[in-house]
C-alpha positions in Angstrom: -83.9 -50.2 -26.8 -80.3 -50.1 -25.4 -78.8 -50.2 -28.9 -80.5 -46.9 -29.8 -79.1 -45.2 -26.7 -75.5 -46.2 -27.4 -75.1 -44.2 -30.6 -76.8 -41.3 -29.0 -74.5 -41.4 -26.1 -71.4 -41.7 -28.3 -72.7 -38.7 -30.3 -73.2 -36.7 -27.2 -69.7 -37.6 -25.8 -67.8 -37.0 -29.0 -67.1 -33.3 -28.5 -65.5 -34.1 -25.1 -63.2 -36.7 -26.7 -62.3 -34.4 -29.6 -61.5 -31.5 -27.4 -59.3 -33.7 -25.2 -57.4 -35.1 -28.1 -56.9 -31.6 -29.6 -55.7 -30.4 -26.2 -53.3 -33.3 -26.0 -51.8 -32.4 -29.4 -51.4 -28.8 -28.3 -49.5 -29.9 -25.2 -47.1 -32.2 -27.0 -46.0 -29.7 -29.6 -42.6 -28.3 -28.6 -40.8 -25.4 -30.0 -38.4 -26.9 -32.6 -35.7 -24.4 -31.7 -35.8 -25.5 -28.1 -35.7 -29.1 -29.0 -32.7 -28.7 -31.3 -31.0 -26.6 -28.6 -31.6 -29.3 -26.0 -30.2 -32.0 -28.4 -27.1 -29.9 -29.1 -26.6 -29.3 -25.3 -26.9 -33.0 -24.7 -24.6 -33.9 -27.5 -22.0 -31.3 -26.3 -22.1 -32.8 -22.8 -21.6 -36.3 -24.2 -18.6 -35.0 -26.2 -17.1 -33.3 -23.2 -17.6 -36.5 -21.1 -15.8 -38.6 -23.8 -13.0 -36.0 -24.1 -12.4 -36.1 -20.3 -12.5 -39.9 -20.4 -10.0 -39.9 -23.2 -7.6 -37.6 -21.4 -7.9 -39.7 -18.2 -7.1 -42.9 -20.1 -4.2 -41.2 -21.9 -2.8 -40.1 -18.6 -3.2 -43.7 -17.3 -1.4 -45.0 -20.4 1.5 -42.6 -19.9 1.8 -43.6 -16.3 2.0 -47.3 -17.4 4.6 -46.4 -20.0 6.7 -44.7 -17.3 6.3 -47.7 -15.1 7.4 -50.0 -17.9 10.6 -47.9 -18.4 11.3 -48.1 -14.7 10.8 -51.8 -14.7 13.1 -52.2 -17.7 15.9 -50.2 -16.0 15.3 -52.2 -12.8 15.4 -55.5 -14.8 18.8 -54.5 -16.3 20.2 -53.7 -12.9 18.9 -57.0 -11.5 20.4 -59.0 -14.4 23.7 -57.3 -13.7 23.5 -58.2 -10.0 22.5 -61.8 -10.9 25.5 -62.1 -13.3 27.8 -60.8 -10.5 26.3 -63.3 -8.0 26.7 -66.0 -10.6 30.4 -65.1 -11.2 31.1 -65.0 -7.4 29.4 -68.4 -7.0 31.5 -69.8 -10.0 34.6 -68.5 -8.3 33.6 -70.2 -5.0 33.1 -73.5 -6.9 36.6 -73.1 -8.3 37.9 -72.6 -4.8 36.0 -75.6 -3.6 38.2 -77.8 -5.8 41.3 -76.4 -4.0 39.8 -76.2 -0.6 36.9 -78.6 0.2 36.0 -76.6 3.3 34.9 -73.6 1.3 31.5 -72.3 2.3 29.1 -72.0 -0.7 25.8 -71.4 1.2 26.0 -67.6 1.3 27.0 -67.3 -2.4 24.2 -69.7 -3.4 21.7 -67.8 -1.3 22.7 -64.5 -2.8 22.4 -66.0 -6.3 19.0 -67.5 -5.5 17.8 -64.1 -4.2 19.0 -62.2 -7.3 17.4 -64.9 -9.5 14.1 -64.6 -7.6 14.2 -60.8 -8.0 14.8 -61.1 -11.7 11.8 -63.4 -12.1 9.6 -61.1 -10.0 10.7 -58.2 -12.2 9.8 -60.2 -15.4 6.4 -61.0 -13.9 5.8 -57.3 -13.1 6.9 -56.3 -16.7 4.5 -58.9 -18.2 1.6 -57.7 -16.1 2.4 -54.0 -16.9 2.6 -54.9 -20.6 -0.8 -56.5 -20.5 -2.3 -53.5 -18.7 -0.7 -51.2 -21.3 -2.3 -53.2 -24.1 -5.7 -53.1 -22.5 -5.3 -49.3 -21.9 -4.3 -48.8 -25.5 -7.3 -50.7 -26.7 -9.6 -48.7 -24.4 -8.0 -45.5 -25.7 -8.7 -46.6 -29.3 -12.3 -47.4 -28.4 -12.8 -44.0 -26.8 -11.2 -42.2 -29.8 -13.6 -44.0 -32.1 -16.6 -43.1 -29.9 -15.4 -39.5 -29.8 -15.1 -39.4 -33.6 -18.6 -40.9 -34.0 -20.0 -38.3 -31.6 -18.2 -35.5 -33.5 -19.6 -36.6 -36.8 -23.3 -36.7 -35.6 
């Protein structure tokens, strides 16, 4: 008995299901022009974001290059100071042969300070160089991403 009622029930409910599915199809249909316009707006905002990121990374790289040039000049000055301190210390060692009471401590200390400054400068240049390399790689990746977005 129940088996006869099920097909009848399904037959009676089918207009409701059909109208619901038709209504769902009508709702999901979107104007193609609007969809394309939204996609274009989204793509343009992505391109703008990548462009601003590229400019920011380029400015950071330029700042790192300026810092590298400053460190290079400072390194040359520190090497000159170290060489002068070394010459002064050598002279004091020469005087030590003539006069055993000659004080070398202040000359040694100055030489050690200049040597330490040179080493610090070298470490800063190395760190800056590594940061520049990372920035250049990041800039290259952004440029590739920008080209991909422009081609889409």
